[in-house]
C-alpha positions in Angstrom: -153.6 -22.1 -38.2 -150.9 -21.9 -40.9 -149.6 -19.0 -42.9 -150.7 -19.1 -46.5 -149.8 -17.3 -49.7 -152.0 -14.8 -51.6 -152.6 -17.4 -54.3 -153.7 -20.0 -51.7 -156.2 -17.5 -50.2 -157.5 -16.5 -53.6 -158.0 -20.2 -54.6 -159.7 -20.8 -51.3 -162.1 -17.8 -51.4 -162.8 -17.1 -55.1 -164.6 -20.3 -56.2 -166.9 -20.3 -53.2 -167.7 -16.6 -53.7 -168.7 -17.6 -57.3 -170.8 -20.4 -55.9 -172.8 -17.8 -53.9 -173.5 -16.1 -57.2 -174.5 -19.5 -58.7 -176.9 -20.2 -55.9 -178.5 -16.8 -56.2 -179.0 -17.2 -60.0 -180.4 -20.7 -59.5 -182.9 -19.5 -56.9 -183.9 -16.5 -58.9 -184.5 -18.7 -62.0 -186.1 -21.4 -59.9 -183.7 -23.9 -61.2 -183.7 -25.5 -57.7 -186.8 -27.4 -58.9 -184.8 -29.2 -61.5 -181.5 -29.4 -59.7 -182.3 -29.4 -55.9 -179.2 -31.6 -55.0 -176.8 -29.5 -57.0 -178.1 -26.3 -55.3 -177.8 -28.1 -51.9 -174.2 -29.1 -52.8 -173.4 -25.6 -53.9 -174.7 -24.0 -50.6 -173.0 -26.7 -48.5 -169.6 -26.0 -50.1 -170.0 -22.3 -49.4 -170.9 -22.9 -45.7 -168.2 -25.7 -45.3 -165.3 -23.7 -46.8 -166.4 -20.5 -45.1 -166.3 -22.4 -41.8 -162.9 -23.9 -42.5 -161.5 -20.6 -43.5 -162.6 -19.0 -40.2 -161.3 -21.9 -38.2 -158.0 -21.7 -40.0 -157.6 -18.1 -38.9 -158.6 -18.5 -35.3 -155.4 -19.2 -33.2 -157.4 -21.0 -30.5 -158.5 -23.7 -32.9 -156.2 -26.8 -32.8 -155.2 -28.8 -35.8 -157.2 -31.8 -34.5 -160.4 -29.6 -34.4 -159.8 -28.2 -37.8 -159.2 -31.6 -39.5 -162.1 -33.1 -37.7 -164.4 -30.5 -39.3 -162.7 -30.9 -42.6 -163.1 -34.7 -42.8 -166.7 -34.7 -41.6 -167.4 -32.0 -44.2 -165.6 -34.0 -46.9 -167.7 -37.1 -46.2 -170.9 -35.0 -46.5 -169.6 -33.4 -49.7 -168.8 -36.7 -51.2 -172.3 -38.0 -50.5 -173.8 -34.8 -52.0 -171.8 -35.3 -55.2 -173.2 -38.8 -55.5 -176.6 -37.3 -55.1 -175.9 -34.8 -57.8 -174.7 -37.5 -60.2 -177.8 -39.6 -59.4 -179.9 -36.5 -60.1 -178.3 -35.9 -63.5 -178.7 -39.6 -64.5 -182.4 -39.6 -63.4 -183.0 -36.5 -65.6 -181.1 -37.6 -68.7 -181.7 -41.4 -68.6 -184.9 -41.8 -66.6 -185.8 -44.9 -68.6 -182.4 -46.6 -68.0 -181.9 -46.4 -64.2 -180.9 -50.1 -64.2 -177.7 -49.3 -66.2 -176.9 -46.6 -63.6 -177.2 -49.1 -60.8 -175.0 -51.7 -62.5 -172.4 -49.1 -63.4 -172.3 -48.1 -59.8 -172.0 -51.7 -58.6 -169.1 -52.4 -61.0 -167.3 -49.2 -60.1 -167.8 -50.0 -56.4 -166.1 -53.3 -56.8 -163.2 -51.7 -58.6 -163.0 -49.0 -55.9 -162.9 -51.7 -53.2 -160.1 -53.5 -55.0 -158.1 -50.3 -55.2 -158.7 -49.5 -51.5 -157.6 -53.1 -50.5 -154.4 -52.8 -52.5 -153.5 -49.2 -51.6 -149.9 -48.9 -50.4 -149.2 -47.8 -46.8 -147.8 -44.3 -46.9 -146.8 -44.3 -43.3 -149.2 -41.6 -42.2 -151.6 -41.7 -39.2 -154.1 -44.6 -39.6 -157.1 -42.3 -39.7 -155.6 -40.0 -42.3 -154.4 -42.9 -44.3 -157.8 -44.5 -44.3 -159.4 -41.1 -45.3 -157.1 -40.7 -48.3 -157.8 -44.3 -49.4 -161.5 -43.6 -49.1 -161.1 -40.4 -51.1 -159.3 -42.2 -53.9 -161.9 -45.0 -54.0 -164.8 -42.6 -54.1 -163.0 -40.4 -56.7 -162.6 -43.5 -58.9 -166.3 -44.2 -58.7 -167.4 -40.6 -59.4 -165.0 -40.2 -62.3 -166.2 -43.4 -63.9 -169.9 -42.5 -63.5 -169.4 -39.0 -64.8 -167.4 -40.1 -67.8 -170.1 -42.7 -68.6 -172.7 -40.0 -68.4 -170.7 -37.7 -70.8 -170.2 -40.5 -73.2 -173.8 -41.6 -73.3 -175.0 -38.0 -73.4 -173.1 -37.5 -76.6 -174.5 -40.8 -77.9 -178.1 -39.7 -77.3 -177.5 -36.2 -78.7 -177.8 -34.2 -75.4 -176.7 -30.7 -76.2 -173.3 -29.8 -74.8 -174.8 -26.3 -74.2 -177.3 -27.6 -71.6 -176.8 -26.8 -67.9 -177.0 -30.5 -67.1 -174.0 -31.2 -69.3 -172.2 -28.3 -67.7 -172.7 -29.7 -64.2 -171.6 -33.1 -65.3 -168.5 -31.8 -67.1 -167.4 -29.7 -64.1 -167.8 -32.6 -61.7 -166.0 -35.0 -64.1 -163.0 -32.7 -64.5 -162.7 -32.1 -60.7 -163.1 -35.8 -59.8 -160.5 -36.9 -62.4 -157.9 -34.3 -61.3 -158.6 -34.9 -57.6 -158.2 -38.7 -58.1 -154.9 -38.2 -60.0 -153.5 -35.8 -57.4 -154.5 -38.1 -54.6 -152.7 -41.0 -56.3 -149.6 -39.0 -57.0 -149.5 -37.4 -53.6 -148.5 -40.7 -51.9 -145.3 -40.7 -54.0 -144.2 -37.2 -53.2 -143.6 -35.0 -50.1 -144.7 -31.7 -51.7 -148.4 -32.1 -51.0 -148.8 -28.3 -50.9 -148.3 -28.2 -54.7 -151.0 -30.8 -55.3 -153.4 -28.9 -53.0 -153.0 -25.9 -55.2 -153.6 -27.9 -58.3 -156.8 -29.3 -56.8 -158.0 -25.9 -55.6 -157.3 -24.4 -59.0 -159.1 -27.2 -60.8 -162.2 -26.6 -58.5 -162.1 -22.9 -59.3 -162.1 -23.7 -63.1 -165.0 -26.1 -62.6 -167.1 -23.5 -60.7 -166.4 -21.0 -63.5 -167.7 -23.7 -66.0 -170.9 -23.9 -64.0 -171.3 -20.2 -63.8 -170.7 -19.8 -67.6 -173.3 -22.5 -68.3 -175.7 -20.6 -66.2 -175.1 -17.3 -67.9 -174.9 -18.4 -71.5 -178.3 -19.2 -73.1 -178.9 -22.9 -73.8 -179.5 -24.2 -77.3 -181.4 -27.0 -75.9 -182.5 -28.6 -72.6 -183.9 -32.0 -73.0 -184.4 -35.4 -71.4 -184.1 -38.5 -73.5 -187.6 -39.7 -74.2 -187.4 -41.3 -77.6 -183.8 -42.7 -78.0 -182.3 -43.5 -81.3 -182.2 -47.1 -82.5 -179.6 -48.9 -80.5 -179.2 -51.8 -78.1 -179.2 -49.7 -74.9 -182.9 -50.5 -74.2 -182.2 -54.2 -74.6 -179.3 -54.0 -72.2 -181.5 -52.2 -69.7 -184.3 -54.8 -70.1 -181.9 -57.7 -69.7 -180.3 -56.2 -66.6 -183.7 -55.7 -65.1 -184.6 -59.3 -65.8 -181.4 -60.5 -64.2 -182.1 -58.5 -61.0 -185.7 -60.0 -60.8 -184.4 -63.6 -61.1 
């Protein structure tokens, strides 16, 4: 559809080629039993980006058709990332699911406020709404993942665990994607920000692959947390919900 540089093609193809390797390793090690949603997300990204790459290089495909597939795929990808985050929280903090729900509600309210006060960038209404939605969802995902990383450290979850690696990769990508989407509205050179986002995703995929290849020092779920007030918070939140 459009001519692209070698760097663009590399950043488009390389991370998803690595994701094929990640999927194969996970299947061979039967990690899909522990991380079914992450494997689903990985395979979906390979299929989606492969489809988009083919559509981009078929002259008969119109821009409308390409972007229709892109945005439908993006919505599914966003939903799968939420599922991966929920999967990580359920493994690490199985006894504190109420905290996850409340954190989601608070971040949802913040995201709605951001969406309602988003400036009009003068683009087509559908595309403008899609970009606002992307920023709002990016804010929620970034907040949830940062919360996860902070509490993981608090509970002593090893940074060498694959769970931590998945969370760290998604957190980096969500934060950078949120920042580029926010800055994009102020500049015309969207091409540069696309490259930044693609390069960031490439780095995140490499993080996931390294965590798969390097032996873990520990893989654990919090069963007996240290003395703290988190259990009390969880109990109080649960009590409020039942009132």
